[in-house]
Every structure is written in structure tokens, then in C-alpha cells.
C-alpha positions as a printed Julia matrix, in Angstrom:
278×3 Matrix{Float64}:
 52.96   17.29    2.11
 52.56   19.29   -1.07
 53.76   17.82   -4.35
 56.73   19.59   -5.94
 55.95   22.13   -8.62
 56.03   20.69  -12.12
 58.51   22.12  -14.6
 57.2    24.11  -17.59
 58.66   21.46  -19.89
 56.66   18.66  -18.26
 53.49   20.75  -18.38
 54.09   21.58  -22.03
 54.66   17.94  -22.94
 51.49   16.91  -21.14
 49.44   19.56  -22.97
 50.96   18.54  -26.3
 50.1    14.9   -25.65
 46.52   15.76  -24.68
 46.16   17.93  -27.77
 47.43   15.1   -29.98
 44.96   12.65  -28.45
 42.12   15.15  -28.9
 43.01   15.65  -32.57
 43.16   11.9   -33.18
 39.75   11.43  -31.56
 38.13   14.34  -33.41
 39.65   13.57  -36.81
 36.99   10.98  -37.86
 34.2    13.37  -36.89
 35.84   16.25  -38.77
 36.31   14.02  -41.8
 32.62   13.03  -41.66
 31.47   16.65  -41.53
 33.9    17.62  -44.29
 32.62   14.85  -46.59
 29.02   15.91  -46.04
 29.86   19.51  -46.99
 31.73   18.74  -50.21
 29.91   19.79  -53.35
 28.77   17.42  -56.13
 31.65   18.43  -58.41
 34.28   17.83  -55.74
 36.14   14.53  -55.62
 35.94   13.09  -52.09
 38.57   10.43  -52.88
 41.45   12.73  -53.8
 44.98   11.7   -52.93
 46.26   13.07  -50.68
 42.87   13.48  -49.0
 41.56   17.0   -48.48
 40.17   17.56  -45.0
 38.52   20.9   -45.81
 36.04   21.13  -48.71
 37.15   23.45  -51.49
 33.54   24.2   -52.45
 31.42   23.92  -49.28
 27.8    23.06  -50.01
 24.69   21.94  -48.12
 23.42   20.12  -51.19
 23.78   16.69  -49.53
 21.64   17.79  -46.57
 18.98   19.14  -48.9
 18.81   15.85  -50.82
 18.86   13.92  -47.56
 15.61   15.49  -46.33
 14.02   15.9   -49.77
 14.43   12.3   -50.94
 14.08   10.52  -47.58
 11.59   10.73  -44.68
 14.3    11.87  -42.27
 11.77   13.85  -40.24
  9.83   10.65  -39.54
 13.0     8.77  -38.6
 14.07   11.57  -36.26
 10.63   11.74  -34.64
 10.48    7.97  -34.09
 13.96    7.9   -32.57
 13.15   10.86  -30.33
  9.91    9.28  -29.06
 11.54    5.91  -28.38
 14.65    7.35  -26.73
 12.76    9.89  -24.58
 10.25    7.33  -23.29
 13.01    4.79  -22.65
 14.91    7.38  -20.6
 11.83    8.35  -18.55
 10.93    4.7   -17.92
 14.5     3.88  -16.84
 14.7     6.78  -14.42
 11.37    5.8   -12.87
 11.62    2.01  -12.67
 15.36    1.77  -11.95
 15.14    4.28   -9.11
 12.08    2.54   -7.65
 13.89   -0.81   -7.77
 17.17    0.6    -6.47
 15.67    2.31   -3.4
 14.59   -0.85   -1.5
 17.8    -2.63   -2.52
 19.8     0.21   -0.98
 17.78    1.13    2.11
 15.26   -1.53    3.06
 16.08   -4.7     4.97
 14.31   -7.84    3.74
 15.15  -11.49    3.34
 16.86  -12.34    0.08
 17.94   -8.77   -0.71
 21.49   -9.86   -1.51
 20.26  -12.65   -3.78
 17.95  -10.29   -5.65
 20.8    -7.84   -6.17
 23.13  -10.63   -7.34
 20.55  -11.88   -9.86
 19.99   -8.36  -11.18
 23.73   -7.75  -11.62
 24.2   -11.2   -13.19
 21.83  -10.29  -16.02
 24.38   -7.71  -17.21
 26.57  -10.63  -18.32
 23.87  -12.06  -20.6
 24.4   -10.96  -24.24
 21.41   -9.54  -26.04
 21.74  -12.22  -28.73
 20.82  -14.84  -26.12
 17.44  -13.25  -25.27
 16.75  -11.84  -28.74
 14.56  -14.68  -30.01
 12.55  -15.19  -26.76
 12.04  -11.41  -26.6
 10.82  -11.38  -30.2
  8.35  -14.2   -29.5
  7.12  -12.35  -26.42
  6.54   -9.15  -28.4
  4.58  -11.13  -30.99
  2.44  -12.85  -28.34
  1.45   -9.6   -26.63
  0.79   -7.87  -29.93
  3.58   -5.3   -29.85
  5.48   -6.42  -32.93
  5.83   -3.69  -35.53
  5.08   -0.92  -33.01
  7.25    1.64  -31.29
  6.26    0.11  -27.96
  8.27   -2.97  -28.94
 11.36   -0.74  -28.88
 10.46    1.0   -25.61
  9.31   -1.84  -23.36
 12.56   -3.9   -23.46
 14.48   -0.72  -22.58
 12.14    0.35  -19.75
 14.52   -0.88  -17.03
 18.12   -2.01  -17.09
 20.25   -3.93  -14.62
 23.01   -1.37  -15.05
 20.62    1.44  -14.1
 19.39   -0.38  -11.0
 22.93   -1.11   -9.82
 24.13    2.44  -10.55
 21.3     4.09   -8.63
 21.52    1.58   -5.82
 25.16    2.54   -5.27
 24.2     6.21   -5.47
 21.44    5.81   -2.88
 23.84    4.05   -0.51
 25.94    7.22   -0.41
 23.04    9.4     0.78
 23.33   10.18    4.53
 20.77    8.31    6.61
 20.13   11.52    8.6
 18.34   13.03    5.6
 15.88   10.15    5.54
 15.36   10.38    9.28
 14.65   14.11    9.02
 12.15   13.49    6.22
 10.52   10.71    8.26
 10.13   13.05   11.23
  8.4    15.51    8.91
  5.9    12.8     8.04
  7.28   11.5     4.75
  6.23    8.05    3.62
  8.8     5.73    2.0
  7.65    7.0    -1.39
  8.03   10.56   -0.11
 11.58    9.82    1.05
 12.38    8.35   -2.37
 10.97   11.4    -4.16
 12.1    14.21   -1.85
 15.42   12.88   -0.56
 16.88   10.16   -2.75
 16.19   11.53   -6.21
 17.54   15.06   -5.54
 20.65   13.62   -3.88
 21.3    11.26   -6.79
 20.79   13.89   -9.5
 24.23   13.42  -11.07
 23.81    9.65  -11.38
 20.28   10.05  -12.72
 21.57   12.33  -15.47
 24.42    9.92  -16.2
 21.93    7.06  -16.52
 19.72    9.18  -18.76
 22.62    9.87  -21.1
 23.64    6.19  -21.27
 20.08    5.06  -22.0
 19.49    7.8   -24.56
 22.69    7.06  -26.47
 22.11    3.3   -26.37
 18.5     3.56  -27.53
 19.19    6.26  -30.12
 21.94    4.23  -31.79
 20.32    0.78  -31.49
 20.14   -0.96  -34.87
 19.79   -4.73  -34.37
 16.57   -4.86  -32.32
 14.6    -2.34  -34.48
 15.76   -4.24  -37.57
 14.31   -7.46  -36.15
 11.03   -6.19  -34.73
  9.99   -3.56  -37.3
  8.74   -4.06  -40.87
  6.82   -0.84  -41.39
  9.11    1.85  -42.9
  7.01    4.57  -41.26
  8.16    3.24  -37.87
 11.86    3.08  -38.7
 14.23    4.8   -36.32
 17.22    6.82  -37.5
 19.76    3.92  -37.67
 17.36    1.93  -39.88
 16.69    5.02  -41.98
 20.39    5.6   -42.51
 20.79    2.0   -43.59
 18.32    2.7   -46.4
 20.74    5.26  -47.84
 23.14    2.47  -48.81
 21.25    0.66  -51.56
 22.48   -2.3   -53.55
 22.86   -0.26  -56.74
 24.36    3.05  -55.62
 26.13    4.51  -52.63
 26.42    8.27  -52.26
 29.01    8.85  -49.55
 28.03   12.53  -49.25
 24.47   11.48  -48.44
 25.63    8.83  -45.98
 27.96   11.34  -44.3
 25.19   13.93  -44.04
 22.84   11.38  -42.49
 25.52   10.32  -40.02
 26.11   13.93  -38.99
 22.37   14.42  -38.46
 22.25   11.3   -36.25
 25.22   12.46  -34.16
 24.06   16.03  -33.55
 21.28   15.22  -31.0
 23.7    13.16  -28.91
 26.3    15.94  -28.94
 23.64   18.51  -28.06
 22.4    16.38  -25.17
 25.93   16.03  -23.82
 26.6    19.78  -24.08
 23.36   20.6   -22.27
 23.77   18.04  -19.47
 27.51   17.9   -18.83
 27.4    20.72  -16.27
 24.95   18.71  -14.18
 27.19   15.65  -14.01
 28.96   16.78  -10.88
 29.15   15.29   -7.39
 25.83   16.43   -5.98
 25.76   17.8    -2.46
 23.48   15.87   -0.18
 22.42   19.18    1.32
 20.52   19.88   -1.91
 17.94   17.33   -0.82
 14.96   18.36    1.21
 15.9    19.16    4.77
 13.79   18.6     7.85
């Protein structure tokens, strides 16, 4: 039975409410961009506050890159985040496939233990992880940021649930064509779980890109600093230039926004027919 048509008033109120929520969510970002574009002679603490700069200037961005190794910070963050994403997609999907499709003794226990690790705060494993990195000689290297992020319990559980939704007939057709279990994983499971793989990639990228605590603990060499550590250097004990801090924050946010814009069209329910057919 079809739902009754909604009145124009109800539709208008809903749109107005959504618009209000959108404005409230975007206001901090707009304020950040506005502060970064205000010129040196402009007071950023006026009352009432001015959202739009009266004298727009890119001076803060110029000083940001001229006085700080922002290129190095961006490169380090990109390397760490990209390798963490690739490692997660590989290892989590390889671990999720047998948990979803293969029958073996203790499968439920293994899955329960994996999911249980999600409840463990990072602060609990921080010191043992640091000692491990020191013992294997990875302290003060970018690998110390990548290896702990190479696989996540959330990624394994997410892909396991995604693989469970793939029709068994696709695997049987691939098996008839001579696919090995690895071939079924590569040719059937991964294409069918594309949307969840992209979702996992975005979660891992955002989490690694914005991570501050672990790089602060494991890194001493300023040439290895990631973007969050680099931005922290902008706030010294003797001076704090809010235009510079705002410009650095905008630079750190832009890659995440760009990634979301590029990948959002792929985060759709993927048709199982897109996988390799028999």
C-alpha cells in the first residue's frame, strides 16, 4: 500500500531542517577557511565575528610552506596512509575470506577473538607495541607507523560480512572454470565486495592520516613527522599565529575531502553480477 503524499508544508519544513543542520555542520569548516584567508592587517577576533574576510589573502599559506617543511609532512603522511590502506585491503580480505566461506574447527572462536580486540583501547597496547617496535628495529621509521595499521579487526569483520552476502553460485561457477581458492577470492569476492573495500579504504586512510598519538610516541626525527605532528609544531610556546594554524588545518583536511569526493560514487550496493561469471 502506497504511503500518502506528503504536504508541501511538511516537505518544506524537512528541507529547512536539513539545511539548518548542514549549515551548523559546515560552519566550523567555513570559519577555518575564512581565518586562513584573512590578511595580516585584519583582526580575526572582531566582535561580532566576521565570517568573510574583508581583505582575502593567501599570505598565510605562503608562510606556511616557506617557513615549514610542509611538503615533507605531506609526503610522509601520504606514504604512510597509502601503504596502510593497501595492506589493510590485502590482509583483511585474505583473513575475512576463510572466516566467511571455509569450514574449519574453531572458526567461531577465531572470529570472536578478532572482534573482541576492537574493544581494547589503543592506550592498553601502546607500551607493548612501542617495545616491540624498538626490539625489531623499526622505531623512528615510517614502517613503525605502517605495520601496526596493516590489518584491523574492524576491516576483517566488515569484509567477512560482505563476503557472506556474495551468492555461493558465483563461487561454484568459478570453481567449475578451474579457479583455485585464491582465484575465487580474487575474481569473485573482491569485485563483489567493491563498495565495502572502498569504505574500508576510506576509514583506514582517514584514521591513519589524522593519527597523532602513535607518531608522537614512536618518532623523534623531524624529517619523518607526519602532518598532524607538523601542525603541532606551528603552535610554539612563545607565539601562536592562528592564521598559520588555520591554513595548516585546511591543508590537512583537503586530501580527505578530495578522497571522499572521488570515491563517494563507488560506495553503492555492488551488484554480484559484476563479479566474474562462469
